[in-house]
C-alpha positions as CSV (number, residue, x, y, z in Angstrom):
1,X,11.7,10.1,12.1
2,X,9.7,8.2,9.4
3,X,6.8,9.8,8.3
4,X,4.6,8.1,6.2
5,X,1.9,9.5,4.3
6,X,-1.3,7.8,2.2
7,X,-3.6,9.8,0.1
8,X,-5.6,9.0,-2.7
9,X,-8.6,7.3,-0.9
10,X,-12.2,7.5,-1.3
11,X,-15.6,6.3,-2.8
12,X,-15.6,4.5,-5.8
13,X,-18.6,2.4,-7.4
14,X,-17.4,-1.5,-7.9
15,X,-15.7,-1.6,-11.1
16,X,-13.8,1.8,-10.4
17,X,-10.1,2.4,-10.1
18,X,-8.5,4.6,-7.5
19,X,-4.5,5.4,-7.1
20,X,-3.2,5.6,-3.9
21,X,0.1,7.6,-3.0
22,X,2.5,7.1,0.1
23,X,5.4,9.7,0.8
24,X,7.6,8.7,2.6
25,X,10.5,11.1,5.0
26,X,12.6,10.3,7.5
27,X,14.3,7.2,5.7
28,X,16.5,6.3,2.7
29,X,13.8,5.5,0.5
30,X,15.7,3.6,-2.0
31,X,16.7,1.0,0.0
32,X,13.2,-0.4,1.9
33,X,10.8,-2.5,0.8
34,X,7.3,-1.0,0.5
35,X,4.0,-2.4,0.8
36,X,0.4,-1.8,1.2
37,X,-1.6,-3.6,3.4
38,X,-5.5,-3.4,4.6
39,X,-8.1,-3.9,7.3
40,X,-11.3,-4.3,6.8
41,X,-14.1,-3.5,9.7
42,X,-13.8,-7.1,12.0
43,X,-10.9,-8.6,10.1
44,X,-6.9,-8.7,11.0
45,X,-4.8,-6.3,8.5
46,X,-3.8,-8.1,5.7
47,X,-0.8,-7.7,2.6
48,X,-2.1,-6.3,-0.5
49,X,1.1,-6.1,-2.3
50,X,4.8,-5.4,-1.8
51,X,7.9,-4.1,-3.6
52,X,10.9,-5.0,-2.9
53,X,14.1,-2.1,-2.7
54,X,15.1,-3.8,-5.9
55,X,11.6,-3.6,-7.5
56,X,10.1,-7.2,-7.1
57,X,6.5,-7.4,-6.4
58,X,4.7,-10.0,-4.9
59,X,0.5,-9.5,-4.6
60,X,-2.0,-11.3,-2.9
61,X,-4.2,-13.4,-4.5
62,X,-7.6,-11.6,-4.2
63,X,-5.8,-8.6,-5.7
64,X,-3.8,-10.0,-8.7
65,X,-4.5,-9.2,-12.0
66,X,-6.6,-6.0,-10.8
67,X,-4.1,-4.2,-8.3
68,X,-0.4,-2.9,-9.0
69,X,2.2,-1.4,-6.9
70,X,5.4,0.7,-8.4
71,X,8.0,3.2,-6.6
72,X,9.4,6.5,-7.9
73,X,12.5,7.0,-5.7
74,X,13.1,10.3,-6.9
75,X,10.0,11.5,-5.4
76,X,9.9,8.8,-2.3
77,X,6.7,7.7,-3.0
78,X,5.1,4.5,-3.4
79,X,1.9,3.9,-5.1
80,X,-1.1,1.2,-5.4
81,X,-3.5,1.0,-8.6
82,X,-6.4,-0.4,-8.0
83,X,-8.6,-1.3,-11.2
84,X,-12.0,-3.5,-11.0
85,X,-12.9,-2.5,-7.6
86,X,-15.3,-4.9,-5.3
87,X,-17.1,-4.2,-2.4
88,X,-14.8,-6.6,-0.4
89,X,-11.6,-4.6,-1.2
90,X,-13.5,-2.0,0.9
91,X,-10.7,-1.1,4.2
92,X,-8.6,1.0,5.8
93,X,-5.3,0.9,3.3
94,X,-2.2,1.3,5.2
95,X,1.5,2.1,3.6
96,X,4.7,0.4,5.4
97,X,8.4,0.8,5.1
98,X,10.2,-2.2,6.1
99,X,14.1,-2.7,6.3
100,X,15.9,-5.9,7.0
101,X,19.2,-5.9,8.4
102,X,19.0,-9.6,9.8
103,X,17.5,-10.8,12.2
104,X,15.8,-7.5,12.7
105,X,12.9,-6.1,10.9
106,X,12.1,-2.6,11.2
107,X,8.8,-1.3,10.2
108,X,6.7,1.8,10.2
109,X,3.0,2.3,9.0
110,X,1.3,4.9,7.6
111,X,-2.1,7.0,9.2
112,X,-4.1,4.8,6.7
113,X,-6.4,5.6,4.0
114,X,-9.9,4.6,3.7
115,X,-10.8,3.0,0.6
116,X,-15.2,2.3,0.0
117,X,-16.8,0.9,-2.8
118,X,-20.4,0.8,-2.9
119,X,-22.7,1.7,-5.5
């Protein structure tokens, strides 16, 4: 059974930093693409950043240069370092594990962690 547990969210002032972590269990972590998504009130869930099983990364334009996604396969953990936070980054952040065996795509989600950027 796949389990993804996020941590590290909280309240931070604009310009501050947070580091989110997502610990995975029940999967062969190193073969999964991992991602962070977020959902603000009244808005659809959107992709923030992804890191492939091979270590390639991709970011939403809104976070490029401010956020960094990384993974530690030895710890079955993916991270999201968030710097220069803005009020518009306020959202629930979700961890995603994706395995693609064409043509099927298998997605698992964490429960989410709240990030609030406010003075």
